[in-house]
Residue, then its C-alpha position, 0 to 999 in steps of 0.5 A: m692647298e693642302k697646307l691651307l686645308l690642314l690649317l683650316q682643319i686645325n682651326v676647326t678642331d680648336s674651335i670645337a675643343t674650346a666650345n666643349e670646354e666653355a660648355g662644361e665650365l658653364t655647366l659647372s658654373y651653374w652647379e656651383l651657383s646653386l651650391k652658393g645659395g647656402w642652406i636656404m636653397i634646401p627648403i626651396v628645392i623641397l617646395s619644387i619637388v613637392a610642387v612637381y609631385i603634386f601637379i603630376e598626381r593631381y593632373f592625372a587624377i583629375k584627367k581620369a575623373s574628366q573622362t566619361d563614357v559618352n554613352f553612359m547617360n544614354k544607357i541611364k535614360d534607356y534603363i530608367h525609361d524601361d524602368k530597369l533601375d537595378s541595371a542602371m544601379a549596376l552600370c553606375q557601380s561598374t563605372d569609376s567616375p564622379v558622374a556614375r557615383m552621383i547618379e548612383k546616389g540619385l537612383q538610390r533616392i528615387g521615390r522621394p521628393l525630387n528636391d531630396i534627390n537633387a540635394a543628395i546628388e549635390n552632396v555627392g558632387n561636393l565630396e567629389i570635388s573636394k577629392l579633386e581639390k586634394s593637395l591644391p592648398t599645398l600647391a598654392t602654399a609652395a607658389g607663395a612660400a618659395p618666392m618668400m624663401g628667396f627673399l629671405g635668402t636675399v636679405m641674409g646674403m646681403i647681411r652677410a655681405f655687409y658683415d664681411m665688408a664691415n670686418a675687412g676694413n680698408n682691405i675690401d675685395v670683390a671676392l670677400l663680398s661675393n659669397g654674400i652676393y651669390t647667396a642673395m641673387v641665387t636664392t632670389v632667382a631660385g625662389l622666383m622660379v619655383g613660385i612662378i611654376a608652382y602658380l602656373a601649375y595651380n591655375i592649370l589644375v583649377a582650370k581643369i576642375e572647373k571644366v569637370i564641374f561644369q560636366l557634372e552639373a550638366n549630367t546632374s541636370e539631364f538626370m533630373d530632367l529624366l525624373y520630371e518626364p513622368v510628372e509631365 
């Protein structure tokens, strides 16, 4: 019985060691494969870093812009009804959000025709939206350029493989063609991965900006209704 347990323990230990060795070789092989992509992997990696940076930076910027005090418009209503425009202006200036800056511009135009007030608010809103959309064209460019760079690496790798095969003559060996094929396949996979991730990131940011735009339009309509009330 003791011999059987000892034998089982040895087998389990050997299995664990073998698994660890295979895992180490797998990790190393992934790193080696990325190196076999050649110099074309450098711009692909740069595009991936740029895409990740833009997504993280814009995500938190848009999230901050979408966070507005739920009582902000209620306070603006109370100040306008009480004819305390200075207090309303002070509230807008102390609130760092696109909505506050739009309402502040509207308060500055009170006394002018309502169409002029609405146009001034819309202009500020367009500026705020353009700030939120900053760097999105670069992210879209990364989403389109990364797969193209990968396909360029594919063509270069296949050209290298055929060139090596032509020079080998009758001494064609799989190892001789492996470098070109590695370059072709690795760059394709890397380019598609970066492109897909950047494309998804771009659409996530666009969806969040659309929600902010809807919120700005709702607050603008609410403010303009306040200005129409005295006329009614």
